[in-house]
N, CA, C and O atoms as a GROMACS GRO file, in nm:
protein
  484
    1MET      N    1  -1.727  -1.440   2.517
    1MET     CA    2  -1.696  -1.437   2.374
    1MET      C    3  -1.582  -1.339   2.350
    1MET      O    4  -1.585  -1.227   2.402
    2GLY      N    5  -1.483  -1.379   2.275
    2GLY     CA    6  -1.366  -1.296   2.251
    2GLY      C    7  -1.381  -1.203   2.131
    2GLY      O    8  -1.474  -1.214   2.051
    3LEU      N    9  -1.288  -1.116   2.122
    3LEU     CA   10  -1.282  -1.019   2.012
    3LEU      C   11  -1.212  -1.083   1.892
    3LEU      O   12  -1.109  -1.149   1.908
    4ILE      N   13  -1.267  -1.062   1.774
    4ILE     CA   14  -1.205  -1.114   1.652
    4ILE      C   15  -1.148  -0.998   1.573
    4ILE      O   16  -1.218  -0.900   1.545
    5LYS      N   17  -1.021  -1.010   1.537
    5LYS     CA   18  -0.958  -0.912   1.448
    5LYS      C   19  -0.933  -0.980   1.315
    5LYS      O   20  -0.885  -1.092   1.309
    6GLN      N   21  -0.967  -0.910   1.209
    6GLN     CA   22  -0.956  -0.965   1.074
    6GLN      C   23  -0.853  -0.885   0.995
    6GLN      O   24  -0.855  -0.761   0.995
    7LYS      N   25  -0.763  -0.956   0.929
    7LYS     CA   26  -0.660  -0.892   0.849
    7LYS      C   27  -0.691  -0.915   0.701
    7LYS      O   28  -0.714  -1.028   0.658
    8VAL      N   29  -0.692  -0.806   0.624
    8VAL     CA   30  -0.709  -0.814   0.479
    8VAL      C   31  -0.585  -0.752   0.418
    8VAL      O   32  -0.547  -0.640   0.453
    9SER      N   33  -0.520  -0.824   0.327
    9SER     CA   34  -0.390  -0.780   0.274
    9SER      C   35  -0.380  -0.794   0.124
    9SER      O   36  -0.451  -0.873   0.062
   10LEU      N   37  -0.291  -0.715   0.068
   10LEU     CA   38  -0.240  -0.733  -0.068
   10LEU      C   39  -0.090  -0.752  -0.053
   10LEU      O   40  -0.024  -0.673   0.015
   11ASN      N   41  -0.036  -0.856  -0.115
   11ASN     CA   42   0.106  -0.885  -0.099
   11ASN      C   43   0.175  -0.896  -0.234
   11ASN      O   44   0.129  -0.968  -0.323
   12GLY      N   45   0.285  -0.826  -0.248
   12GLY     CA   46   0.368  -0.839  -0.367
   12GLY      C   47   0.306  -0.786  -0.494
   12GLY      O   48   0.326  -0.843  -0.602
   13VAL      N   49   0.231  -0.676  -0.484
   13VAL     CA   50   0.169  -0.617  -0.603
   13VAL      C   51   0.278  -0.541  -0.680
   13VAL      O   52   0.340  -0.449  -0.626
   14ARG      N   53   0.300  -0.579  -0.805
   14ARG     CA   54   0.408  -0.522  -0.886
   14ARG      C   55   0.356  -0.410  -0.977
   14ARG      O   56   0.251  -0.422  -1.040
   15PHE      N   57   0.433  -0.302  -0.980
   15PHE     CA   58   0.403  -0.188  -1.067
   15PHE      C   59   0.530  -0.145  -1.138
   15PHE      O   60   0.639  -0.155  -1.082
   16PHE      N   61   0.516  -0.096  -1.258
   16PHE     CA   62   0.624  -0.024  -1.324
   16PHE      C   63   0.582   0.122  -1.320
   16PHE      O   64   0.484   0.160  -1.385
   17SER      N   65   0.655   0.204  -1.244
   17SER     CA   66   0.616   0.342  -1.220
   17SER      C   67   0.735   0.434  -1.236
   17SER      O   68   0.848   0.390  -1.256
   18TYR      N   69   0.708   0.563  -1.227
   18TYR     CA   70   0.808   0.667  -1.257
   18TYR      C   71   0.836   0.756  -1.136
   18TYR      O   72   0.843   0.878  -1.149
   19HIS      N   73   0.851   0.694  -1.020
   19HIS     CA   74   0.885   0.768  -0.898
   19HIS      C   75   1.036   0.773  -0.883
   19HIS      O   76   1.106   0.675  -0.911
   20GLY      N   77   1.085   0.887  -0.839
   20GLY     CA   78   1.228   0.896  -0.813
   20GLY      C   79   1.273   1.039  -0.796
   20GLY      O   80   1.217   1.132  -0.855
   21PHE      N   81   1.374   1.055  -0.715
   21PHE     CA   82   1.430   1.188  -0.688
   21PHE      C   83   1.502   1.244  -0.810
   21PHE      O   84   1.496   1.364  -0.837
   22TYR      N   85   1.570   1.158  -0.885
   22TYR     CA   86   1.648   1.202  -1.000
   22TYR      C   87   1.562   1.209  -1.126
   22TYR      O   88   1.478   1.121  -1.148
   23PRO      N   89   1.581   1.312  -1.208
   23PRO     CA   90   1.497   1.330  -1.328
   23PRO      C   91   1.494   1.206  -1.418
   23PRO      O   92   1.390   1.175  -1.476
   24GLU      N   93   1.606   1.138  -1.431
   24GLU     CA   94   1.608   1.020  -1.519
   24GLU      C   95   1.517   0.908  -1.466
   24GLU      O   96   1.466   0.828  -1.544
   25GLU      N   97   1.498   0.903  -1.335
   25GLU     CA   98   1.408   0.801  -1.279
   25GLU      C   99   1.264   0.827  -1.321
   25GLU      O  100   1.186   0.734  -1.340
   26GLN      N  101   1.230   0.954  -1.334
   26GLN     CA  102   1.094   0.989  -1.374
   26GLN      C  103   1.074   0.975  -1.524
   26GLN      O  104   0.962   0.987  -1.574
   27VAL      N  105   1.182   0.950  -1.597
   27VAL     CA  106   1.173   0.925  -1.741
   27VAL      C  107   1.182   0.775  -1.768
   27VAL      O  108   1.101   0.721  -1.844
   28LEU      N  109   1.278   0.708  -1.707
   28LEU     CA  110   1.302   0.566  -1.734
   28LEU      C  111   1.207   0.474  -1.656
   28LEU      O  112   1.166   0.370  -1.706
   29GLY      N  113   1.174   0.512  -1.533
   29GLY     CA  114   1.089   0.430  -1.449
   29GLY      C  115   1.161   0.307  -1.397
   29GLY      O  116   1.272   0.277  -1.439
   30THR      N  117   1.095   0.237  -1.306
   30THR     CA  118   1.149   0.113  -1.251
   30THR      C  119   1.036   0.033  -1.188
   30THR      O  120   0.922   0.078  -1.183
   31GLU      N  121   1.068  -0.085  -1.141
   31GLU     CA  122   0.969  -0.172  -1.079
   31GLU      C  123   0.957  -0.142  -0.930
   31GLU      O  124   1.056  -0.119  -0.861
   32PHE      N  125   0.834  -0.144  -0.882
   32PHE     CA  126   0.803  -0.125  -0.741
   32PHE      C  127   0.715  -0.241  -0.696
   32PHE      O  128   0.637  -0.295  -0.774
   33ILE      N  129   0.729  -0.279  -0.570
   33ILE     CA  130   0.644  -0.383  -0.512
   33ILE      C  131   0.576  -0.323  -0.389
   33ILE      O  132   0.642  -0.267  -0.301
   34VAL      N  133   0.444  -0.337  -0.384
   34VAL     CA  134   0.365  -0.279  -0.276
   34VAL      C  135   0.298  -0.390  -0.197
   34VAL      O  136   0.244  -0.486  -0.253
   35ASP      N  137   0.303  -0.376  -0.064
   35ASP     CA  138   0.230  -0.463   0.028
   35ASP      C  139   0.140  -0.375   0.114
   35ASP      O  140   0.181  -0.268   0.160
   36ILE      N  141   0.017  -0.420   0.136
   36ILE     CA  142  -0.077  -0.348   0.221
   36ILE      C  143  -0.142  -0.447   0.316
   36ILE      O  144  -0.189  -0.552   0.274
   37ASP      N  145  -0.144  -0.412   0.444
   37ASP     CA  146  -0.217  -0.489   0.545
   37ASP      C  147  -0.318  -0.398   0.611
   37ASP      O  148  -0.287  -0.283   0.644
   38THR      N  149  -0.439  -0.447   0.631
   38THR     CA  150  -0.540  -0.375   0.707
   38THR      C  151  -0.590  -0.467   0.817
   38THR      O  152  -0.596  -0.589   0.800
   39LEU      N  153  -0.626  -0.409   0.929
   39LEU     CA  154  -0.674  -0.486   1.043
   39LEU      C  155  -0.800  -0.419   1.097
   39LEU      O  156  -0.801  -0.298   1.120
   40LEU      N  157  -0.905  -0.498   1.116
   40LEU     CA  158  -1.029  -0.444   1.168
   40LEU      C  159  -1.094  -0.545   1.261
   40LEU      O  160  -1.069  -0.665   1.252
   41GLU      N  161  -1.179  -0.496   1.350
   41GLU     CA  162  -1.257  -0.583   1.437
   41GLU      C  163  -1.379  -0.631   1.360
   41GLU      O  164  -1.441  -0.554   1.287
   42VAL      N  165  -1.412  -0.757   1.378
   42VAL     CA  166  -1.536  -0.808   1.320
   42VAL      C  167  -1.622  -0.862   1.433
   42VAL      O  168  -1.573  -0.930   1.523
   43HIS      N  169  -1.750  -0.831   1.427
   43HIS     CA  170  -1.842  -0.870   1.534
   43HIS      C  171  -1.935  -0.982   1.490
   43HIS      O  172  -1.998  -1.047   1.574
   44ASP      N  173  -1.944  -1.005   1.360
   44ASP     CA  174  -2.039  -1.104   1.310
   44ASP      C  175  -1.971  -1.183   1.199
   44ASP      O  176  -1.953  -1.131   1.089
   45SER      N  177  -1.935  -1.305   1.225
   45SER     CA  178  -1.862  -1.384   1.127
   45SER      C  179  -1.953  -1.465   1.036
   45SER      O  180  -1.904  -1.534   0.947
   46GLY      N  181  -2.084  -1.458   1.056
   46GLY     CA  182  -2.174  -1.545   0.981
   46GLY      C  183  -2.233  -1.486   0.855
   46GLY      O  184  -2.305  -1.556   0.784
   47HIS      N  185  -2.205  -1.361   0.824
   47HIS     CA  186  -2.267  -1.300   0.706
   47HIS      C  187  -2.168  -1.297   0.590
   47HIS      O  188  -2.058  -1.244   0.600
   48ASP      N  189  -2.211  -1.354   0.480
   48ASP     CA  190  -2.129  -1.365   0.360
   48ASP      C  191  -2.154  -1.243   0.272
   48ASP      O  192  -2.211  -1.253   0.163
   49ASP      N  193  -2.110  -1.127   0.321
   49ASP     CA  194  -2.139  -0.999   0.255
   49ASP      C  195  -2.012  -0.914   0.253
   49ASP      O  196  -1.948  -0.895   0.356
   50ILE      N  197  -1.977  -0.864   0.135
   50ILE     CA  198  -1.852  -0.786   0.121
   50ILE      C  199  -1.854  -0.657   0.202
   50ILE      O  200  -1.748  -0.602   0.232
   51SER      N  201  -1.972  -0.608   0.237
   51SER     CA  202  -1.978  -0.486   0.318
   51SER      C  203  -1.930  -0.509   0.461
   51SER      O  204  -1.911  -0.414   0.536
   52ASN      N  205  -1.909  -0.637   0.499
   52ASN     CA  206  -1.860  -0.669   0.633
   52ASN      C  207  -1.709  -0.684   0.640
   52ASN      O  208  -1.655  -0.730   0.740
   53THR      N  209  -1.640  -0.644   0.533
   53THR     CA  210  -1.496  -0.659   0.530
   53THR      C  211  -1.436  -0.542   0.451
   53THR      O  212  -1.506  -0.446   0.418
   54VAL      N  213  -1.307  -0.551   0.422
   54VAL     CA  214  -1.239  -0.454   0.337
   54VAL      C  215  -1.223  -0.519   0.200
   54VAL      O  216  -1.166  -0.627   0.187
   55ASN      N  217  -1.273  -0.453   0.099
   55ASN     CA  218  -1.268  -0.504  -0.037
   55ASN      C  219  -1.126  -0.487  -0.092
   55ASN      O  220  -1.083  -0.375  -0.118
   56TYR      N  221  -1.054  -0.598  -0.108
   56TYR     CA  222  -0.914  -0.587  -0.154
   56TYR      C  223  -0.905  -0.539  -0.298
   56TYR      O  224  -0.801  -0.488  -0.339
   57GLU      N  225  -1.011  -0.554  -0.377
   57GLU     CA  226  -1.010  -0.497  -0.512
   57GLU      C  227  -1.007  -0.345  -0.505
   57GLU      O  228  -0.943  -0.280  -0.587
   58ARG      N  229  -1.076  -0.289  -0.407
   58ARG     CA  230  -1.074  -0.143  -0.388
   58ARG      C  231  -0.936  -0.098  -0.338
   58ARG      O  232  -0.888   0.008  -0.378
   59LEU      N  233  -0.873  -0.178  -0.250
   59LEU     CA  234  -0.737  -0.146  -0.208
   59LEU      C  235  -0.643  -0.142  -0.329
   59LEU      O  236  -0.559  -0.053  -0.340
   60LEU      N  237  -0.659  -0.238  -0.418
   60LEU     CA  238  -0.577  -0.243  -0.539
   60LEU      C  239  -0.603  -0.123  -0.629
   60LEU      O  240  -0.509  -0.066  -0.684
   61GLN      N  241  -0.728  -0.085  -0.643
   61GLN     CA  242  -0.762   0.031  -0.727
   61GLN      C  243  -0.699   0.159  -0.672
   61GLN      O  244  -0.640   0.237  -0.747
   62ILE      N  245  -0.711   0.181  -0.543
   62ILE     CA  246  -0.651   0.300  -0.481
   62ILE      C  247  -0.500   0.300  -0.504
   62ILE      O  248  -0.442   0.401  -0.543
   63THR      N  249  -0.437   0.186  -0.479
   63THR     CA  250  -0.292   0.174  -0.495
   63THR      C  251  -0.250   0.199  -0.639
   63THR      O  252  -0.154   0.271  -0.664
   64SER      N  253  -0.321   0.140  -0.733
   64SER     CA  254  -0.290   0.158  -0.876
   64SER      C  255  -0.300   0.304  -0.918
   64SER      O  256  -0.215   0.354  -0.990
   65GLU      N  257  -0.404   0.371  -0.872
   65GLU     CA  258  -0.422   0.512  -0.906
   65GLU      C  259  -0.307   0.596  -0.853
   65GLU      O  260  -0.256   0.683  -0.923
   66GLU      N  261  -0.265   0.571  -0.730
   66GLU     CA  262  -0.156   0.649  -0.672
   66GLU      C  263  -0.021   0.616  -0.734
   66GLU      O  264   0.065   0.703  -0.746
   67MET      N  265  -0.001   0.491  -0.772
   67MET     CA  266   0.126   0.452  -0.834
   67MET      C  267   0.143   0.511  -0.973
   67MET      O  268   0.255   0.516  -1.024
   68LYS      N  269   0.034   0.555  -1.036
   68LYS     CA  270   0.041   0.615  -1.170
   68LYS      C  271   0.085   0.761  -1.166
   68LYS      O  272   0.122   0.816  -1.270
   69ILE      N  273   0.084   0.823  -1.050
   69ILE     CA  274   0.119   0.965  -1.038
   69ILE      C  275   0.267   0.975  -1.002
   69ILE      O  276   0.304   0.941  -0.889
   70PRO      N  277   0.353   1.021  -1.094
   70PRO     CA  278   0.498   1.029  -1.064
   70PRO      C  279   0.526   1.125  -0.948
   70PRO      O  280   0.475   1.237  -0.944
   71ARG      N  281   0.606   1.079  -0.855
   71ARG     CA  282   0.646   1.161  -0.741
   71ARG      C  283   0.794   1.140  -0.716
   71ARG      O  284   0.850   1.038  -0.755
   72LYS      N  285   0.856   1.235  -0.650
   72LYS     CA  286   0.999   1.224  -0.621
   72LYS      C  287   1.028   1.121  -0.514
   72LYS      O  288   1.131   1.053  -0.520
   73LEU      N  289   0.940   1.107  -0.416
   73LEU     CA  290   0.967   1.020  -0.302
   73LEU      C  291   0.862   0.911  -0.289
   73LEU      O  292   0.742   0.937  -0.300
   74ILE      N  293   0.907   0.788  -0.265
   74ILE     CA  294   0.810   0.681  -0.243
   74ILE      C  295   0.740   0.699  -0.108
   74ILE      O  296   0.633   0.643  -0.085
   75GLU      N  297   0.800   0.777  -0.020
   75GLU     CA  298   0.734   0.811   0.105
   75GLU      C  299   0.603   0.885   0.078
   75GLU      O  300   0.501   0.859   0.142
   76THR      N  301   0.607   0.977  -0.018
   76THR     CA  302   0.488   1.053  -0.055
   76THR      C  303   0.381   0.961  -0.112
   76THR      O  304   0.263   0.974  -0.079
   77VAL      N  305   0.421   0.868  -0.196
   77VAL     CA  306   0.327   0.772  -0.253
   77VAL      C  307   0.261   0.691  -0.142
   77VAL      O  308   0.139   0.674  -0.140
   78ALA      N  309   0.342   0.641  -0.050
   78ALA     CA  310   0.289   0.560   0.060
   78ALA      C  311   0.190   0.640   0.146
   78ALA      O  312   0.087   0.587   0.186
   79HIS      N  313   0.222   0.766   0.174
   79HIS     CA  314   0.132   0.851   0.253
   79HIS      C  315  -0.001   0.872   0.180
   79HIS      O  316  -0.106   0.870   0.243
   80CYS      N  317   0.004   0.890   0.049
   80CYS     CA  318  -0.119   0.910  -0.028
   80CYS      C  319  -0.205   0.784  -0.028
   80CYS      O  320  -0.327   0.792  -0.011
   81ILE      N  321  -0.144   0.669  -0.045
   81ILE     CA  322  -0.217   0.542  -0.042
   81ILE      C  323  -0.280   0.523   0.096
   81ILE      O  324  -0.400   0.494   0.106
   82LEU      N  325  -0.201   0.539   0.201
   82LEU     CA  326  -0.251   0.521   0.336
   82LEU      C  327  -0.365   0.618   0.366
   82LEU      O  328  -0.466   0.578   0.425
   83GLY      N  329  -0.349   0.742   0.328
   83GLY     CA  330  -0.452   0.842   0.354
   83GLY      C  331  -0.584   0.810   0.289
   83GLY      O  332  -0.690   0.826   0.350
   84ARG      N  333  -0.579   0.765   0.166
   84ARG     CA  334  -0.703   0.731   0.095
   84ARG      C  335  -0.770   0.609   0.156
   84ARG      O  336  -0.893   0.605   0.168
   85ILE      N  337  -0.693   0.509   0.195
   85ILE     CA  338  -0.750   0.390   0.259
   85ILE      C  339  -0.812   0.428   0.393
   85ILE      O  340  -0.924   0.387   0.425
   86ARG      N  341  -0.740   0.507   0.471
   86ARG     CA  342  -0.789   0.550   0.602
   86ARG      C  343  -0.920   0.628   0.591
   86ARG      O  344  -1.010   0.612   0.672
   87GLU      N  345  -0.928   0.714   0.488
   87GLU     CA  346  -1.047   0.796   0.467
   87GLU      C  347  -1.167   0.713   0.420
   87GLU      O  348  -1.279   0.734   0.466
   88GLU      N  349  -1.142   0.619   0.330
   88GLU     CA  350  -1.252   0.542   0.272
   88GLU      C  351  -1.304   0.432   0.364
   88GLU      O  352  -1.424   0.404   0.365
   89PHE      N  353  -1.216   0.370   0.440
   89PHE     CA  354  -1.255   0.258   0.526
   89PHE      C  355  -1.239   0.298   0.672
   89PHE      O  356  -1.137   0.270   0.734
   90GLN      N  357  -1.340   0.362   0.725
   90GLN     CA  358  -1.336   0.410   0.863
   90GLN      C  359  -1.329   0.298   0.966
   90GLN      O  360  -1.288   0.320   1.080
   91VAL      N  361  -1.369   0.176   0.927
   91VAL     CA  362  -1.369   0.063   1.022
   91VAL      C  363  -1.230   0.006   1.044
   91VAL      O  364  -1.209  -0.068   1.140
   92ILE      N  365  -1.136   0.040   0.958
   92ILE     CA  366  -1.001  -0.014   0.972
   92ILE      C  367  -0.932   0.050   1.092
   92ILE      O  368  -0.931   0.172   1.106
   93GLN      N  369  -0.874  -0.035   1.177
   93GLN     CA  370  -0.804   0.013   1.295
   93GLN      C  371  -0.655   0.030   1.272
   93GLN      O  372  -0.592   0.118   1.331
   94GLU      N  373  -0.598  -0.056   1.187
   94GLU     CA  374  -0.455  -0.049   1.159
   94GLU      C  375  -0.432  -0.065   1.009
   94GLU      O  376  -0.499  -0.144   0.942
   95ILE      N  377  -0.337   0.011   0.959
   95ILE     CA  378  -0.298   0.002   0.818
   95ILE      C  379  -0.146   0.001   0.810
   95ILE      O  380  -0.078   0.078   0.879
   96ARG      N  381  -0.094  -0.088   0.727
   96ARG     CA  382   0.049  -0.090   0.697
   96ARG      C  383   0.064  -0.082   0.547
   96ARG      O  384   0.006  -0.162   0.474
   97VAL      N  385   0.144   0.014   0.500
   97VAL     CA  386   0.175   0.028   0.358
   97VAL      C  387   0.326   0.020   0.343
   97VAL      O  388   0.400   0.096   0.405
   98SER      N  389   0.371  -0.073   0.259
   98SER     CA  390   0.513  -0.091   0.233
   98SER      C  391   0.535  -0.081   0.082
   98SER      O  392   0.464  -0.143   0.004
   99ILE      N  393   0.635  -0.001   0.043
   99ILE     CA  394   0.670   0.010  -0.099
   99ILE      C  395   0.819  -0.018  -0.112
   99ILE      O  396   0.902   0.044  -0.044
  100ARG      N  397   0.852  -0.112  -0.200
  100ARG     CA  398   0.991  -0.144  -0.230
  100ARG      C  399   1.023  -0.097  -0.371
  100ARG      O  400   0.950  -0.125  -0.466
  101LYS      N  401   1.132  -0.026  -0.383
  101LYS     CA  402   1.182   0.020  -0.513
  101LYS      C  403   1.293  -0.077  -0.554
  101LYS      O  404   1.398  -0.085  -0.490
  102MET      N  405   1.267  -0.149  -0.661
  102MET     CA  406   1.361  -0.251  -0.704
  102MET      C  407   1.478  -0.186  -0.780
  102MET      O  408   1.457  -0.098  -0.864
  103HIS      N  409   1.597  -0.229  -0.749
  103HIS     CA  410   1.719  -0.184  -0.817
  103HIS      C  411   1.730  -0.030  -0.822
  103HIS      O  412   1.738   0.028  -0.931
  104PRO      N  413   1.732   0.036  -0.706
  104PRO     CA  414   1.746   0.182  -0.706
  104PRO      C  415   1.881   0.224  -0.763
  104PRO      O  416   1.978   0.149  -0.756
  105PRO      N  417   1.887   0.346  -0.819
  105PRO     CA  418   2.011   0.391  -0.884
  105PRO      C  419   2.116   0.438  -0.784
  105PRO      O  420   2.139   0.558  -0.768
  106VAL      N  421   2.180   0.343  -0.718
  106VAL     CA  422   2.288   0.375  -0.625
  106VAL      C  423   2.412   0.296  -0.667
  106VAL      O  424   2.404   0.202  -0.746
  107ARG      N  425   2.524   0.336  -0.614
  107ARG     CA  426   2.651   0.271  -0.651
  107ARG      C  427   2.680   0.150  -0.562
  107ARG      O  428   2.783   0.142  -0.497
  108ALA      N  429   2.586   0.061  -0.563
  108ALA     CA  430   2.602  -0.065  -0.490
  108ALA      C  431   2.502  -0.163  -0.549
  108ALA      O  432   2.401  -0.124  -0.609
  109GLU      N  433   2.530  -0.288  -0.532
  109GLU     CA  434   2.437  -0.389  -0.580
  109GLU      C  435   2.341  -0.423  -0.467
  109GLU      O  436   2.376  -0.496  -0.374
  110ILE      N  437   2.220  -0.369  -0.476
  110ILE     CA  438   2.118  -0.397  -0.375
  110ILE      C  439   1.989  -0.437  -0.445
  110ILE      O  440   1.960  -0.395  -0.557
  111GLU      N  441   1.914  -0.517  -0.377
  111GLU     CA  442   1.789  -0.566  -0.434
  111GLU      C  443   1.683  -0.457  -0.439
  111GLU      O  444   1.615  -0.440  -0.541
  112ASN      N  445   1.668  -0.382  -0.327
  112ASN     CA  446   1.564  -0.278  -0.323
  112ASN      C  447   1.589  -0.182  -0.208
  112ASN      O  448   1.665  -0.209  -0.116
  113SER      N  449   1.523  -0.069  -0.219
  113SER     CA  450   1.510   0.023  -0.106
  113SER      C  451   1.361   0.021  -0.070
  113SER      O  452   1.278  -0.017  -0.153
  114SER      N  453   1.326   0.062   0.052
  114SER     CA  454   1.186   0.051   0.089
  114SER      C  455   1.144   0.157   0.188
  114SER      O  456   1.226   0.218   0.257
  115ILE      N  457   1.014   0.176   0.193
  115ILE     CA  458   0.950   0.264   0.292
  115ILE      C  459   0.831   0.186   0.349
  115ILE      O  460   0.764   0.113   0.276
  116GLU      N  461   0.806   0.203   0.478
  116GLU     CA  462   0.691   0.139   0.539
  116GLU      C  463   0.624   0.238   0.633
  116GLU      O  464   0.690   0.302   0.715
  117LEU      N  465   0.493   0.251   0.619
  117LEU     CA  466   0.415   0.335   0.709
  117LEU      C  467   0.320   0.248   0.789
  117LEU      O  468   0.263   0.152   0.737
  118LEU      N  469   0.303   0.282   0.915
  118LEU     CA  470   0.208   0.212   1.004
  118LEU      C  471   0.112   0.315   1.062
  118LEU      O  472   0.154   0.420   1.110
  119PHE      N  473  -0.016   0.284   1.059
  119PHE     CA  474  -0.119   0.372   1.113
  119PHE      C  475  -0.205   0.296   1.211
  119PHE      O  476  -0.248   0.184   1.181
  120ASN      N  477  -0.231   0.354   1.327
  120ASN     CA  478  -0.324   0.298   1.426
  120ASN      C  479  -0.430   0.403   1.458
  120ASN      O  480  -0.396   0.517   1.491
  121ARG      N  481  -0.554   0.365   1.449
  121ARG     CA  482  -0.663   0.457   1.481
  121ARG      C  483  -0.682   0.465   1.631
  121ARG      O  484  -0.770   0.537   1.679
   0.00000   0.00000   0.00000
């Protein structure tokens, strides 16, 4: 019998938040898009019980709470999200948190800037 790895994700979660290095970014705000992937081993696929998986509603709640706290760097936001997920869900073996800042205030036409963190237990 082989090992089963299960991936639970949130993709393209949109927030309007006030993160940014420049003071005007923390006043005006901008749109951010967050993606989260979690990976865990599952040993029993026959039980229809949420305690046997990662509750993506809880992932969304953690992310929403952290996105509400203005910070200068999206790296800091990503670390806080990852840390809380890692602490709450000990069964998760891998976590990926990606945050894209849409239309950052730079002198070029770019779609977004981004940060991605990867964690392996």
